[in-house]
Structure formats: structure tokens, C-alpha cells
C-alpha positions in Angstrom: 0.0 0.1 0.1 2.7 2.5 0.8 4.6 1.6 -2.3 1.5 2.1 -4.3 1.0 5.5 -2.6 4.4 6.7 -3.1 4.4 5.4 -7.2 1.0 7.6 -7.3 2.6 10.6 -5.9 5.4 10.1 -8.5 3.0 9.8 -11.0 1.2 13.1 -10.2 4.3 14.8 -9.9 6.0 14.0 -13.0 3.9 11.8 -15.8 6.8 11.9 -18.2 9.0 10.1 -15.5 7.8 6.8 -16.8 9.2 3.4 -16.0 8.0 0.9 -18.4 11.5 0.0 -19.2 13.4 -1.8 -16.5 16.5 0.7 -16.9 14.3 3.6 -15.6 12.7 1.7 -13.1 15.9 1.9 -11.2 15.8 5.5 -11.4 12.5 5.9 -10.0 13.3 3.5 -7.2 16.2 5.6 -6.3 14.1 8.7 -6.5 11.7 6.7 -4.0 14.6 6.3 -1.5 16.0 9.9 -1.6 13.1 11.9 -1.8 12.0 11.8 2.0 15.5 12.6 3.0 17.1 15.8 3.1 20.3 14.9 1.0 21.8 17.1 -1.9 20.9 15.2 -5.3 23.3 15.5 -8.4 21.4 14.5 -11.5 23.4 14.0 -14.5 22.5 12.8 -18.2 22.3 14.2 -21.7 20.4 17.1 -22.6 16.4 16.3 -22.9 16.6 13.3 -20.8 14.3 14.7 -18.2 16.5 16.2 -15.2 14.0 18.5 -14.2 11.2 16.4 -14.7 13.2 13.9 -12.2 13.8 17.1 -9.6 10.3 17.9 -9.7 9.3 14.4 -8.7 12.1 14.3 -5.7 10.3 17.4 -4.9 6.8 16.6 -4.7 7.7 13.0 -3.0 9.5 14.7 -0.1 8.3 16.7 3.1 8.7 19.9 1.0 6.2 19.3 -1.5 4.0 22.0 0.1 6.6 24.5 -0.4 8.0 25.9 -3.6 10.1 24.5 -6.3 11.9 26.9 -7.8 14.3 26.3 -11.0 17.4 28.3 -12.3 19.2 27.6 -15.4 22.9 28.7 -14.6 24.0 28.5 -18.0 21.4 31.2 -19.0 22.3 34.5 -17.5 26.0 36.3 -17.0 27.6 35.8 -14.1 26.6 39.6 -12.6 22.8 38.7 -13.6 23.2 35.2 -12.3 24.3 36.1 -8.6 21.6 38.7 -8.3 19.2 36.2 -9.6 20.3 33.6 -6.9 20.9 35.9 -3.9 19.2 39.0 -4.7 20.4 42.7 -4.5 19.7 45.6 -2.4 18.5 48.7 -3.7 21.5 50.9 -5.3 23.7 47.8 -5.4 24.4 48.6 -8.9 23.3 50.8 -11.8 19.7 49.9 -12.6 19.1 48.5 -8.8 15.9 50.6 -8.1 14.7 48.7 -5.3 15.4 45.6 -3.1 14.9 42.4 -5.0 14.9 38.9 -3.0 16.8 36.2 -4.8 15.9 32.7 -5.9 17.1 31.2 -2.3 14.7 33.2 -0.7 11.9 32.4 -3.1 12.9 28.9 -2.6 12.8 28.8 1.4 11.2 25.9 3.0 11.2 24.1 -0.7 13.6 23.1 -2.9 16.0 25.1 -5.4 16.8 23.4 -8.8 19.8 24.5 -10.0 20.1 23.4 -13.7 23.4 23.3 -15.8 25.5 23.7 -12.5 29.0 22.7 -14.6 28.2 26.7 -15.9 28.2 28.0 -12.8 31.5 30.7 -12.6 34.0 30.0 -10.0 33.5 33.0 -7.8 29.6 32.0 -7.6 30.6 28.4 -6.8 32.4 29.8 -3.6 29.1 31.4 -2.5 27.1 28.5 -3.4 29.6 26.3 -1.1 29.0 28.7 1.8 25.1 28.6 1.4 24.9 24.8 1.6 27.5 24.8 4.6 26.1 27.5 6.4 22.6 28.1 5.2 23.1 31.9 5.2 24.1 34.2 2.3 24.0 38.1 1.9 22.4 39.8 -1.0 24.8 41.9 -3.7 25.5 45.0 -2.1 24.5 44.0 1.3 26.0 43.0 4.4 22.9 41.6 6.6 23.1 37.9 6.5 20.0 36.0 5.6 19.3 32.5 6.6 17.1 30.2 4.5 15.9 26.3 4.8 16.4 25.1 1.2 17.0 21.8 -0.2 19.3 21.8 -3.4 19.0 19.6 -6.3 21.4 20.3 -9.2 21.8 19.0 -12.7 24.7 18.6 -15.3 25.0 17.1 -19.0 28.9 17.5 -18.6 31.0 15.1 -16.6 31.7 17.3 -13.3 34.5 14.9 -12.2 36.3 15.8 -15.3 35.8 19.5 -14.7 37.2 19.1 -11.2 40.5 17.5 -12.7 40.5 20.4 -15.0 40.3 22.5 -12.3 37.3 24.6 -13.6 34.8 23.3 -10.8 35.5 23.2 -7.2 36.2 19.9 -5.8 34.7 20.7 -2.4 31.5 22.0 -4.3 31.4 18.8 -6.1 31.5 16.4 -3.3 28.8 18.7 -1.4 26.8 18.4 -4.5 27.1 14.7 -5.0 25.8 13.3 -2.0 23.3 11.5 -3.9 24.2 11.0 -7.7 21.2 10.1 -10.0 22.0 9.3 -13.7 19.0 9.8 -16.1 19.8 7.0 -18.9 19.3 8.5 -22.5 16.3 7.3 -24.3 17.9 5.0 -26.6 18.7 2.9 -23.3 15.3 2.4 -22.3 13.4 1.7 -25.7 10.4 0.2 -23.6 9.5 3.8 -22.3 8.9 5.3 -25.8 5.2 3.9 -26.0 4.3 5.3 -22.8 5.7 8.4 -23.5 3.9 8.7 -26.7 0.8 8.0 -25.1 1.5 10.9 -22.6 2.1 13.3 -25.1 -1.0 12.6 -27.1 -3.1 13.3 -24.0 -1.3 16.1 -23.4 -2.6 17.4 -26.6 -6.2 15.8 -25.9 -5.8 13.2 -28.8 -6.7 9.4 -28.1 -3.5 7.0 -27.0 -4.3 4.7 -29.8 -3.6 7.2 -32.9 -0.4 6.1 -33.9 -0.2 3.0 -36.1 1.5 0.2 -35.3 4.6 0.4 -37.8 5.0 4.0 -36.7 5.1 2.9 -33.1 7.8 0.5 -33.9 9.8 2.9 -36.0 9.9 5.3 -33.0 10.8 2.6 -30.6 13.6 1.4 -32.7 15.2 5.2 -33.0 17.8 6.2 -31.4 16.4 9.7 -30.5 19.7 11.6 -30.0 17.7 14.5 -28.6 16.3 12.1 -25.9 12.7 12.7 -24.6 12.6 16.3 -25.7 13.0 15.2 -29.5 10.2 12.3 -29.1 7.9 15.2 -27.9 8.4 17.4 -30.5 8.4 14.4 -33.0 4.8 13.2 -31.7 3.8 17.1 -31.9 4.9 17.6 -35.6 3.2 14.3 -36.6 -0.1 15.5 -35.0 0.3 18.7 -37.2 1.3 16.8 -40.3 -1.3 13.9 -40.1 
């Protein structure tokens, strides 16, 4: 009964986190085990494998499910903007800072902060992130008042952080703090048994019956390697719905 309830919570949290294939079933089992804890999770895998979906599942299956889930793409902003985005800033901290702005750490208080593409985090911010993880406090840009937060950190990368540590482009101490519970998302080509269930999910998302694909079309999709992974499969289904 407990296992069935946990599985239902994961289904509700992330419908695309399917485990029709045994490879993905092992990932879901790992999520079940780590979600109720306070451990930091480092998700790895190719682009499009569903790392954010898995992170949301961890959050929704945890005691923090009622709190916020805040996602930040570390590759999407410059270093200066990313620091302000993560930690906030005080009024007058820099040109254009016309008011005080809380950061994403404050937004995620008593919830989960998901740091995507953590390998792109600049070195200076790696130091500040390490401090927050260890001390649970930080200061806004331009400020000197310590702010304490209760945040669980989930991080994701499509780059091998171990190699970056050896190349001294990623701090070793931060890597060990993030890699408390490593979770690798397999590419779609290694879990072909998930393709039919994912196709059905994407069809339902567009309000289309799950049996609309001809058997030969489904066999072709199951046999295809999908280098863009789940994201490419979703786009393939959407394109088929438009053209057919």
C-alpha cells in the first residue's frame, strides 16, 4: 500500500517520468529512496533526458512538497545577473537596482531549489554556493545583512563534473557537497520500453486518443535512437499531429 501511494505521488508529480523500461524503473526506485531525506541530489544525463522532471518528482515526493520548487538555469545568465538572480540585491547595489530584490534562494525557502546546468556556474559563485550549502546563510548583492534560508538543493548537469574537477574548472569541495546522492538519467535509446508510454502521454497532453499511432509508426519510433532524447520524442509526436 505504501509503495502504491509513493508511485501514485510520483505519477502525479511527473507524468513523463515513466518506468515501463527496467532501466528507468531503477531510477524511480532511487528517487523513492532519496526523496524523503534532506540529501542534496546531483542529477546527470544528456540534454533532454528529463533531469528537471526527475527533480520535480523528488520535490513532490518529499516532505517539502507543499513548499516552492524554484528552478534556475545557470547557463542562461551572465555572472553578474546570475549572482543577483540567486542571492538577490539591495537597492543601489548596481546601476539599475532601483529597489530591493529577493533572490531565488529566498523564493525557495522551505522548499527546493533546482540548479540546472550547474557546470556552467562561474568560479566566484561556486564559492558563494558552497557557503550557502554549508552555513545556510548568504548576503544579497550590495548587502551586509546575513539571510538564513531552509532550502534543499538539487543540481543537474550534462557535463562530467569529475572531469571539470580534474581540469580545475569546478571546485572539488563543491562537487562533493552536491554529489551526496548521484542520480544518472539514462538516454532514451537505452530505455526503448519507455517510448510507447511517453508517446501516449504526449498524445493525451494534446487531447488525442492514445491509439492514434499506427503500429508500424510506433515500432519505428521505438527503434529510433532519439539523440535529442525525450524532448526530441515530444517534438516528433507534436510534428506528427500537425502533419497527419
